[in-house]
Each structure stands twice: as C-alpha cells, then as structure tokens.
C-alpha positions in Angstrom: 60.6 69.1 135.9 62.0 72.1 134.0 65.7 72.7 134.2 67.0 75.2 136.7 68.2 77.6 134.0 64.7 77.7 132.5 63.1 78.5 135.8 65.7 81.2 136.5 65.4 82.7 133.0 61.6 83.1 133.3 61.9 84.8 136.7 64.8 87.1 135.9 63.4 88.1 132.5 60.3 89.6 134.2 60.3 93.1 132.6 60.3 95.0 136.0 63.1 93.0 137.7 66.0 95.1 136.3 64.5 98.4 137.6 63.6 96.7 140.9 67.1 95.3 141.4 68.8 98.6 140.5 66.8 100.4 143.3 67.7 98.0 146.1 70.4 100.2 147.5 68.0 103.1 147.6 65.5 100.9 149.5 67.1 98.5 151.9 69.9 99.0 154.4 71.0 95.4 154.2 71.6 95.8 150.5 73.8 98.9 151.2 75.8 96.9 153.7 76.2 93.9 151.5 77.1 95.8 148.3 79.5 98.1 150.2 81.2 95.0 151.7 81.6 93.4 148.2 82.8 96.6 146.6 85.5 97.0 149.2 86.5 93.3 148.9 86.8 93.7 145.1 88.8 96.9 145.1 91.2 95.5 147.7 92.0 92.6 145.4 92.6 94.1 141.9 96.4 93.7 141.8 97.3 92.4 138.4 93.6 92.4 137.2 93.1 93.6 133.6 90.2 91.4 132.6 87.1 90.3 134.6 84.0 88.1 134.2 80.9 89.0 136.1 78.5 86.0 136.1 74.9 86.8 136.9 75.9 90.5 136.6 72.3 91.9 136.8 72.1 95.6 136.2 75.9 96.0 136.4 76.6 97.2 139.9 80.0 95.6 140.0 80.9 95.2 136.4 80.5 99.0 135.9 82.7 99.5 139.0 85.5 97.6 137.3 84.9 99.1 133.9 85.3 102.5 135.4 88.7 101.5 136.6 89.8 100.6 133.0 89.3 96.8 133.4 87.8 94.9 130.5 84.7 93.2 131.8 82.5 90.5 130.3 79.0 91.2 131.7 77.2 87.9 131.7 73.5 87.4 132.6 70.6 85.1 131.9 68.2 88.1 131.6 67.9 90.3 128.5 66.1 93.1 130.4 69.0 93.1 133.0 71.6 93.3 130.2 69.6 96.1 128.5 69.5 98.0 131.8 73.2 97.5 132.4 74.1 98.6 128.9 72.0 101.8 129.3 73.6 102.6 132.7 77.1 101.8 131.4 76.6 104.2 128.5 75.2 106.9 130.8 78.3 106.6 133.0 80.7 106.4 130.1 82.1 102.9 130.8 80.3 100.8 128.2 83.5 100.8 126.0 85.2 98.5 128.6 82.2 96.1 128.8 81.1 93.2 126.6 77.5 92.1 127.2 76.7 88.4 126.9 73.4 86.6 127.4 73.7 83.2 128.9 73.3 80.8 131.8 75.9 80.1 134.5 75.3 76.4 133.9 76.9 76.7 130.4 80.3 78.4 130.4 81.6 76.3 127.6 82.2 79.4 125.4 85.0 80.5 127.8 88.4 78.9 128.0 90.5 78.0 131.0 92.1 80.9 132.9 90.5 83.4 130.4 89.9 86.1 133.0 92.2 87.5 135.7 89.2 88.0 138.0 85.9 86.0 138.0 83.1 87.1 140.2 79.4 86.3 140.8 77.3 88.1 143.4 73.8 88.2 144.9 73.7 84.4 144.8 73.1 83.4 141.2 75.1 80.3 141.8 72.5 79.2 144.4 69.8 79.4 141.7 71.6 76.6 139.6 70.6 73.7 141.9 71.3 70.8 141.5 74.3 71.9 139.4 75.7 74.5 141.9 78.9 72.5 142.5 79.7 72.2 138.7 79.0 75.9 138.3 81.5 76.9 141.0 84.1 74.6 139.4 83.6 76.2 136.0 83.8 79.7 137.4 87.1 78.6 139.0 88.2 77.1 135.7 87.9 80.3 133.7 89.7 82.3 136.5 93.4 83.0 136.2 94.1 84.9 139.4 91.1 85.3 141.7 87.5 84.1 142.3 85.1 86.2 144.4 81.5 84.9 144.8 78.5 85.1 147.0 76.0 82.3 147.7 73.0 81.8 149.9 74.1 80.9 153.5 72.4 78.0 155.1 73.3 79.3 158.6 71.6 82.6 157.9 68.4 81.5 156.1 66.5 79.9 159.0 66.0 83.5 160.4 63.5 84.0 157.5 61.3 81.2 158.8 61.3 82.5 162.3 60.6 86.2 161.4 58.5 86.8 158.3 58.9 90.6 159.0 62.7 90.5 159.1 63.0 92.8 156.2 61.2 95.7 158.0 64.2 96.7 160.1 66.1 97.2 156.9 63.8 99.7 155.2 65.6 103.0 154.6 62.2 104.8 154.6 59.3 103.1 156.3 56.9 105.0 154.1 58.4 103.3 151.1 57.9 99.5 151.3 57.9 97.9 147.8 57.7 94.3 149.2 54.9 95.1 151.7 57.2 94.0 154.5 55.3 96.1 157.0 52.2 94.0 156.2 54.0 91.0 157.8 54.3 92.8 161.2 50.6 92.5 162.0 50.9 88.7 161.6 53.7 88.3 164.2 51.4 88.1 167.3 50.0 84.8 166.1 52.8 83.6 163.8 54.2 80.2 164.5 57.1 78.8 162.4 56.8 75.4 160.7 59.6 73.5 162.5 59.4 70.6 160.1 60.0 72.9 157.2 62.9 74.6 159.1 64.6 71.2 159.7 64.0 70.1 156.2 65.7 73.3 154.9 68.6 72.8 157.2 69.0 69.3 156.0 68.8 69.9 152.3 69.8 73.6 151.9 66.8 74.2 149.7 65.0 77.4 150.5 61.8 76.0 148.8 61.0 72.4 147.9 62.2 71.7 144.4 59.0 69.8 143.6 56.7 72.7 144.4 58.8 75.2 142.5 58.9 72.9 139.5 55.1 72.3 139.7 54.5 76.1 139.8 56.7 76.6 136.8 55.1 73.9 134.8 51.7 75.4 135.6 52.8 78.6 133.9 53.8 80.5 137.0 57.0 82.5 137.6 58.3 81.1 140.9 61.4 82.2 142.7 64.2 79.9 141.3 65.0 76.8 143.2 67.7 78.0 145.6 70.5 76.1 147.4 72.1 77.5 150.5 75.7 76.5 151.3 77.3 75.7 154.7 80.6 77.6 155.1 82.8 74.5 155.3 81.0 73.1 152.3 81.8 76.1 150.2 85.4 76.2 151.5 85.9 72.5 150.6 84.4 73.0 147.1 86.8 75.9 146.4 89.8 73.9 147.7 88.8 71.1 145.4 89.0 73.6 142.5 92.5 74.6 143.4 91.5 77.7 145.5 94.1 79.0 147.9 94.1 81.6 150.7 90.3 81.2 150.9 88.5 83.9 153.0 84.9 83.8 153.9 82.7 86.6 155.2 79.1 87.2 156.1 77.9 90.7 155.1 75.1 91.9 157.4 76.1 89.8 160.4 76.5 92.8 162.7 73.3 94.4 161.4 71.3 91.5 162.7 72.1 92.6 166.2 70.9 96.2 165.7 67.4 97.6 166.0 65.9 99.0 162.8 65.4 102.4 164.3 69.1 102.6 165.1 70.0 101.4 161.6 67.9 104.2 160.1 69.5 106.8 162.4 72.9 105.6 161.3 72.0 105.8 157.6 70.7 109.4 157.9 74.0 110.7 159.4 76.6 110.8 156.6 79.6 110.7 158.9 78.2 108.0 161.1 77.1 106.0 158.1 80.6 105.9 156.6 82.1 104.9 160.0 79.5 102.2 160.5 80.0 100.6 157.1 83.7 100.6 157.7 83.2 98.7 161.0 80.7 96.4 159.3 83.3 95.4 156.8 85.7 94.6 159.6 83.2 92.8 161.8 81.5 90.8 159.0 84.9 89.5 157.7 85.6 87.8 161.0 85.6 84.0 160.4 83.4 83.5 163.5 80.4 85.1 161.8 81.0 84.1 158.2 77.9 82.0 157.9 75.7 84.4 159.8 75.4 87.3 157.3 72.0 88.7 156.5 71.5 86.3 153.6 74.8 85.6 151.7 78.0 83.9 152.3 80.9 85.6 150.4 84.1 83.8 149.4 87.4 85.0 148.0 89.9 82.5 146.6 93.2 82.8 144.9 93.4 80.8 141.7 96.4 79.5 139.7 100.1 79.7 140.5 
C-alpha cells in the first residue's frame, strides 16, 4: 500500500483545494467557530514567541496571523498549490517578508533541529492524516518546539456523529443557497437512513475514519481518496504530549456548544454582528471546558508548554 504521505500529497495537491479551503470561513459556521477558537488560543500564548513553525499550514490562515504580528514563520505544507495560495495572500496582505515557505511532509521533519522554533503549531488535523505514524509526528513536532506546541487532531469522541447523521453539515451552512458540498442533498435520505453499527464500532475501536485498506486500494487504482485519518481519544493525546515532555497541557473541543444549537439559530446569530461576537466569545469559554474537550465538532485541540 502507498505511504500515508503519498496519499495525502495527491489529495491536497488537487488544484482547487487551496481555493476551497480558503473559503471555508465564508461557507460554514463550524469553521468560523473552530478557527476563531484557535486564533484566540494562539494570540493568548505568544509571550516570548519570536519564531514559529506552522505544519500543514494550508493557505496560511494562522501563519499569516503570526507574520502580521512580526513573528518569523516557517509555513510548511505538503501541497504546492496551498503554498502558492498562501504566498499570494501573504504578499497581498504585506506579511510575506516574515514568512518562509517550505514544501514537505510532516512525516519528515529531519531538516529542523531540536528547539528550533519558539512556537510549533499544526491545525485542521494534518497530524491525523499521517497514520500509522501520527505518534512519531507529534513527538517530532514537540522536538522542534522550544516553548509551546499547539495542535489540532481528529477527535474520536466527536466523529461517530458523522455516521449517525450524514446531513450534519447542513446546520452549519452560513447561506443555505450556497452548498458547495451538496450537504442539503443528504437531508432527503434521512427518512430511510440507518447507520452501519458494525462500522461505527470498528471506527471507535481503531480510530480510523475509513478503513486503511479501502483507502489504499482506491489510491493504487489511480483515485484521489481522502487521506487515511486517525482520530485520537483525549487521554491518548494528553499521554502522548506528556511523553514528549509537555507540561500544563490544556485540551479543548471547538464546536462542542454548537452541536446543541439548531441551524436556524446559528444562522440568526451569525447575521447579527454584536450577537455573533458575544456568541464566539462564549463558545471559546464553553469549548475549553475539560468536560467537553473530546466533543468538539470534529477536532480536539491541545496546548502544551515545552522545555524548561
């Protein structure tokens, strides 16, 4: 079977992925909640940070945020189209001078030395796409961090909801007339939809969102499947970070509160500028509570202090 980095590279190098990813906050409410949460977490933890590494940085949402604050950022991604998009956006925003763009895989960080960056970060779960090497990837990200590590991975506690509700993305559409993933098409199937309980249990046992064998077979046949993806349990991620020397570890689950709110109400909130700000503030408070860390919309976020 192909290596996980080969599968990821083919998928993320699709020419339209960079534009699609850069539009997610204009399309889906859960993306707004998650990225707002991560932005606040980052900006609250920049004390002493002069250099940063953004692994799986995509179109540059967070690397540009730091570059705009004068921090020297290494923008690292497996996709050349993503890097090209990020470079263009960074130049447009006048922050490219603080950014170094590097094409590469998270599974090979040998070019970077120990404690090279004050802050190391990796968001929207690229670590989860490195199965079966996800543990080594986390260790290497911690290795190159001097002060702090902030990452997000797929959450095993959150992902079963996808199996029970194939239309779960509908409630998060900012504008129901704009549905790039045809989420609304899944609503008509709900009346007769029955989940595959054997598959749900197998996912919960293995943490794999799709069987590795079927993904590998699709890739070998010339397809472009979603990368093999591993979802972490909260205690598993905490233990892994502790084994890397992480301290003061904090876990959060962006989107946990939003799961409890009807889509119509979420859209009403987003259309009211004052209410939207207050809501996102409360989401940040609620979703950081340890009780809901594993129950975010998709991702489990972790912050760890590294070094002395």
